[in-house]
C-alpha positions, 0 to 999 in steps of 0.5 A: 314416536315409533313402536316396536315391531312384533315379528310374528308370522303373518296369517297369509298364504303366499304363492311360495313361502312367507319370505318371497314375493306374492303376485297376481292379486289384481282382483283383490287390490282393484279398489286400490289401483282404481283409487290411485289411478283416478288421483293420478290423473290430476298431475304432479304429486309433490311431498313437502318434507322431502321435495320428492315429486312425480308426474302422474302417468297412466302407466302404473305398477305398485309395490305393497309392503307387508311391514316397514321398520326404521331402526327396528321400530314400526314406521309412522304414517297413515298410508296416504298420498298428496292431500288425502290425509293428515300426513301431508300437512303434519310433517310427522309421517315417514315417506317411502319413495321409489326411484330409478336412474337411466336417461338415454342420450338418444331418446329413440332408445329410452325404452331399452337400456341394452339398445341405448348402451349399444347405439348411444349413452345410458346416463345414470347421473340423475335420480328420478322419482317415479312414486312416493307414499306416506308409510302406513303404521298398520302395514300394507304401505302401497307405493305407486311406480309410474311407468314410461309414457309421453314424448321427449321433454315430458317427465314421464318419458324417463319413468320406469320401463317394463321389467325395470326394478325401482330402488327405494328410499324412506324419509325418517320424520323422527330424525329428518333423515333420508335412508336407503330402504332394504327390501325384505325380498327382491323387488320385481320389475315394473309391469303394467297395472301389477301389484307386487306384495313384498312379504316380511319386514323391509328395513332402514337404519340410521347412523347415529351420531352428532348432527349439529354442524356447530358442534366440535364433534359433528359427524358428517356421516350421521343421519340421526342425532343421538344427543352426543353433540359437544362444544369446546370448553374455555381450554379448547377441549371438545366436550371438556369441563373447563370453565372460567372461574371467578378470578377470570382464569380458565379451569382455575377453580378459583385457585387464585382466590383466598379463603376471604374471597379475594383474588390473589389474596394471601389468606388461607383455609389450610390452617387448622385454626381457621382462615388466617394470614400466613403468620397466624396459620397453624397446620394439622400434623400427620396425626390430625392434631392442630399444630402437633408434632406427629408423635401421637400416631408414630410407632409400628404400623405393621399388623404382623409385628408384636408391637403393632398399634392400629392407632399409628399411621406413621411407621418409625421402624420400631416394629418387632417380629417373632419369626417361627422356625423350620420344623421336621428336618430330616436327613437322608444319606446318598453317595458322597452327599446328604439330602435334606428336607423340612417343613416351612415355618407355620405363620399367620403373616400377611406378608408374602415375602417368603423365606430363605433358609441357612443350612448349618452342618456340624454347627458351621454355615454350609449353604442357603436355600430358597426351597424346603429341600436341598442336598449337601454334596462332596462329603466323606463317609462320616456322620454329619449333623444339620440344622436349618435357620429360617429367615423371613425375607421381610422380618428377619431370622427366627430365634429358633433353629430347626431340630437336628438331623444326622446322616452318614454319606454313602461311599461315592461310586467314583464313576459318572452318574450319567453321560451324554455322548456327542458324535460329530459327523462331517462330509468333507467337500461333499464326499469325504466322511469323517467322524469324532465320537469320543466326546461326553458330558455328564455328572459324577458324585465326586466331580466338581464344577472346575477341572477334575483330573479323574473325569475331565479328559483332554482332547487328543491331537487330531489325526493326519489327513482329513478330520473333524473334531468336537471338544469342550473349550475351557480357557480357565482350566489352562492350569492343568498338568498339560496346559491344555484348554480343550477337553473331550469329556466334561463332567460336573457335580451330580448335585440333583437339587442344583440341576433342578433349580439352575441352568447348567451349561456345556459349551462345545465346538466342532471344527474341521480342516474341510468344508462340508455339511456337519451334524452332531448326534446326542446319545444318552447314557445312564450307567448308575440307572442300569437294570443289571439284575433284570428286575425292572429297577435301576441298580445304581446309587440313585444319582442317575438321569432324572426325568425332570431334567430338560436339555436345550441345544443352542447353535452358533454356526461359523465357518472360521473354526479352522483358524482356532488357535487351540489347534496346532 
């Protein structure tokens, strides 16, 4: 079991700072060097858990680690070597190993990678252990680094060259895994009889997963087992819960067994009168009555209804509702129109279906609205009276109409409320400019959604020579006095409520008898909103352009309009 590292600043003065290497402590660690070197004269040191081994060399250097952790926990061990502590026989200690790679094909250059790569081949296929040590839980784990000595054929001949840094591995005894050990500081190159202190905490981490090769979710890349290993169930699902039941069926759940314990028997426990054969079996009805007919719990189940019964669970469509009416209806006169507003019914229904409102003018149905305001347009200058009927979208109409509200529409201006001028410009063949600026779309009080002789102006015949023409096509208006279908002005009704809640679309086309780049310019004109007397307030009748309106322009560019049959 490992313990958590306390990451506090060590009370050691280093040569540079607490995150860098400290060198030159040869006198202080002389006893460590002496002990290791004396032991080193014996021969080969082999670690039984990892099979790491190195032959002793008289050329030695050392890495001394302040602290080492595995998976954030302090390493386990007593810091001993071969045969001089309990770690060697217990198999419960972590092991730190130092390694190098590099064997020159020409032994004469073994002491210099640079020269070997020039005159021979430097082979890095073999991993060479040059020292190991059991980790020290108390810190100061000291790993020996055997240096090169001897002749070709000696293991020590391929050990560390001066200035060459080792790389480190650690054996995690808790998980039986060998991991790369990341040094907390850059490891210095080998130097005879030098002790290099590696300040800070050097760390290694396992990759956890299932390490059982027989498991269906075995993870070949895992170094530590996290207890997640699974096996196939009887259905072949990895980690599944299917089991063979008492009737020999995989994941059957004894479904083939009747209530008498007989596989494939016909006795059943879904009878409310006990385990019975099919002929004697009775069922609970939807109300929970054995052999009942559902009548004891059938009725209205909606808590919004007047006749709701919380004991009912089956709705028979008998619910009755009292729907409140709209209130506070007001009527405001406008040009050839009346603007209406009212308060929604005050209810405590749980339903969120909402309301629709039918508008009645002088007792006759006029229109419907989904909101609590609307306007009725196209009216003469005679008083009209309105009522509103609230209709709940789930529970039906109210029994009560709103209060009556009356108003006398103002006289229509006859002119447009607002217009947008469309100007088409084209540079024919890149050098002949032509323009058509006599085109308008807009709204008016007395306009309709169809053809209006006083507002919708027919497109004139294009001039001789070079021309460009913008027009509003209306094939459905061919019944006008001129039988034409193209218009230079297209005016619709100024119903403010409609424009706020619906999409109004004007289609226009631009054609020319010349190819060339073309553009359309839009200029807003608001005659009913003009400030005639200069007091900063528009002097029109209020039907002008509204700030809530949004306009979008969509284009469908083609190059064949010159063949449009509307032109002759």
